[in-house]
C-alpha positions in Angstrom: -13.6 -1.7 22.1 -14.2 0.7 19.3 -12.0 3.8 19.4 -13.7 7.1 20.0 -13.4 10.1 17.6 -14.6 13.6 18.2 -16.9 15.4 15.7 -14.1 17.7 14.8 -11.6 14.9 14.2 -14.1 13.1 12.1 -14.7 16.2 10.0 -11.0 16.4 9.2 -10.8 12.7 8.4 -13.8 13.1 6.1 -12.1 16.1 4.4 -8.9 14.1 3.8 -10.8 11.0 2.5 -12.9 13.1 0.1 -9.8 14.9 -1.3 -8.0 11.7 -1.9 -11.0 10.1 -3.5 -11.7 13.0 -5.8 -8.3 14.6 -6.5 -5.9 11.7 -6.0 -4.0 13.6 -3.4 -4.5 14.6 0.3 -5.4 18.2 0.9 -2.9 21.0 1.7 -2.9 22.7 5.1 -4.6 25.7 3.4 -7.4 23.4 2.0 -7.9 21.7 5.4 -8.1 25.1 7.2 -10.6 26.4 4.7 -12.8 23.3 4.9 -12.7 23.3 8.7 -13.2 27.1 8.9 -10.1 27.7 11.1 -7.3 30.3 10.6 -4.3 28.6 12.1 -2.2 25.6 10.9 -1.8 24.6 14.5 -5.5 23.7 14.8 -5.0 21.3 11.9 -1.7 19.9 13.2 -3.4 19.1 16.6 -6.3 17.3 14.9 -3.9 15.4 12.6 -1.8 14.3 15.6 -4.9 13.0 17.4 -6.0 11.0 14.3 -2.5 9.6 14.1 -2.4 8.6 17.7 -5.7 6.8 17.4 -4.5 4.9 14.2 -7.2 6.5 12.0 -4.5 8.1 9.9 -0.8 7.7 9.0 1.1 10.9 8.6 4.6 11.4 7.0 6.8 14.4 7.3 5.2 16.5 4.6 1.9 18.3 4.7 0.3 16.1 2.1 1.8 12.7 3.2 -1.4 11.5 4.7 -2.8 7.9 4.4 -6.2 6.8 5.8 -5.8 3.6 7.8 -8.4 0.8 8.1 -9.8 2.1 11.4 -10.3 5.4 9.6 -12.3 3.8 6.8 -14.3 1.9 9.4 -15.2 5.0 11.4 -16.2 6.9 8.3 -18.2 3.9 6.9 -16.5 4.2 3.6 -14.8 1.6 1.3 -11.0 1.6 1.5 -8.9 3.4 -1.0 -5.5 2.2 -2.3 -3.0 4.3 -4.2 -2.1 3.1 -7.7 1.6 3.8 -7.4 2.8 2.4 -10.8 4.2 -0.6 -12.4 6.8 -3.3 -11.5 8.2 -6.4 -13.0 7.4 -10.1 -12.7 10.5 -11.0 -14.6 13.9 -9.2 -14.5 13.8 -6.2 -12.1 12.8 -3.0 -13.8 12.5 0.6 -12.7 9.2 1.3 -10.9 7.2 3.9 -12.7 5.4 6.3 -10.4 1.9 7.2 -11.4 0.7 10.1 -9.2 -2.9 10.9 -8.5 -4.5 7.6 -9.3 -6.5 5.7 -6.7 -8.8 2.7 -6.7 -11.7 2.0 -4.3 -11.3 -1.5 -2.9 -14.6 -3.5 -2.7 -16.4 -3.2 0.6 -16.5 -7.0 0.8 -12.7 -7.3 0.7 -12.3 -9.0 4.0 -8.5 -8.6 4.5 -8.4 -4.8 4.4 -10.1 -4.4 7.7 -7.3 -6.4 9.4 -4.5 -4.3 7.9 -2.8 -1.8 10.2 -0.4 -0.4 7.6 -0.3 1.3 4.3 -1.5 -0.6 1.2 -1.0 0.3 -2.5 -1.7 -1.1 -5.9 0.9 -2.0 -8.6 0.5 -3.3 -12.1 2.6 -6.3 -13.0 4.6 -6.7 -16.2 6.1 -10.1 -17.1 5.4 -13.8 -16.6 7.9 -14.9 -13.8 5.1 -15.3 -11.2 2.5 -17.2 -13.3 2.6 -20.2 -11.0 1.6 -18.0 -8.1 -1.4 -16.8 -10.0 0.1 -13.5 -11.0 0.0 -12.9 -14.8 1.3 -10.2 -17.1 -0.9 -7.1 -16.7 -2.5 -8.1 -13.4 -3.0 -5.6 -10.5 -1.7 -6.6 -7.1 -2.3 -5.2 -3.7 0.8 -4.7 -1.6 0.9 -4.2 2.2 3.9 -2.2 3.5 5.7 -4.3 6.1 9.0 -4.5 8.0 9.0 -8.2 8.9 8.7 -11.0 6.3 8.4 -14.8 6.4 9.9 -17.3 4.0 7.4 -18.2 1.3 5.7 -14.9 1.1 5.3 -13.2 -2.3 7.0 -9.8 -1.9 7.7 -6.5 -3.6 11.5 -6.1 -3.5 13.8 -3.2 -4.4 17.0 -4.3 -6.1 19.1 -1.1 -6.3 16.9 1.4 -8.1 14.7 -1.3 -9.7 11.8 -3.3 -8.3 10.4 -6.8 -8.8 7.7 -9.1 -7.4 9.1 -12.5 -6.4 8.7 -15.1 -3.6 11.0 -14.5 -0.6 12.9 -17.6 0.5 15.0 -17.9 3.7 16.6 -21.3 4.4 19.5 -22.9 6.3 21.5 -24.0 3.2 23.0 -22.1 0.3 22.0 -19.7 -1.2 20.3 -19.1 2.2 18.3 -15.9 1.2 17.0 -15.2 -2.3 14.1 -14.1 -4.4 12.4 -17.0 -6.2 10.4 -16.6 -9.4 7.4 -18.8 -10.0 8.2 -19.7 -13.5 11.0 -22.3 -14.2 12.5 -20.3 -17.1 13.7 -17.6 -14.7 16.6 -17.8 -12.3 16.7 -17.0 -8.6 17.8 -13.5 -7.6 20.4 -13.5 -4.9 20.2 -11.0 -2.0 22.9 -8.2 -1.9 23.4 -5.1 0.1 21.2 -3.3 -2.4 18.2 -5.7 -1.9 15.3 -4.4 0.2 11.9 -5.9 0.9 9.2 -3.3 0.6 5.9 -5.1 1.1 4.0 -8.3 1.0 1.7 -9.0 -2.1 -1.5 -10.0 -0.4 -4.0 -10.1 -3.3 -4.3 -10.1 -7.0 -7.2 -8.7 -9.0 -8.8 -11.4 -11.3 -12.0 -10.9 -13.2 -13.0 -7.9 -11.1 -12.3 -9.7 -7.7 -9.4 -9.6 -5.3 -8.1 -13.1 -4.8 -5.4 -14.6 -2.6 -1.9 -15.0 -4.0 -0.9 -18.7 -4.2 
């Protein structure tokens, strides 16, 4: 059953979407108050909480930490947006470079996005360690933030302060858990206490189309 949204809630969701699309950032409380024509932050807070509860919106601790979720795009009838967060390595881990304020509209025909319940973002790949998975130097990949991962998935991993894209492997023999490159000239990366999986790479942009990762 399709979730219901009040006109006022939809107004605020539309305001947030428009700000992200045009400015690259969600609006401030002041901007949301002004667009809604209200005088108190509490009115905005209450609407945001309702949108969060209904899974139209994801809200962090800060005023501008707002992410429109797939149900939100659906209720607005708008194509999904994904943040272009920066660059990471398909090779040796490198420091992720944050690029603020850049967003891409995902094609309306992108069938996977409607099924996602979590945050997605775009990264540009540098290096050739994932070429056998169809991810080449300079490609853009779509990453879904997750907490649970399965062996064989291509993931974005943090290794200390650095980040890399590799295939996650979990097996019942040594080395048990590791990050596997998809290019034989690179070595496996062993898991340590500093290794953290951030998200699953669900698609790669090729010739203007989002395609499944091998």
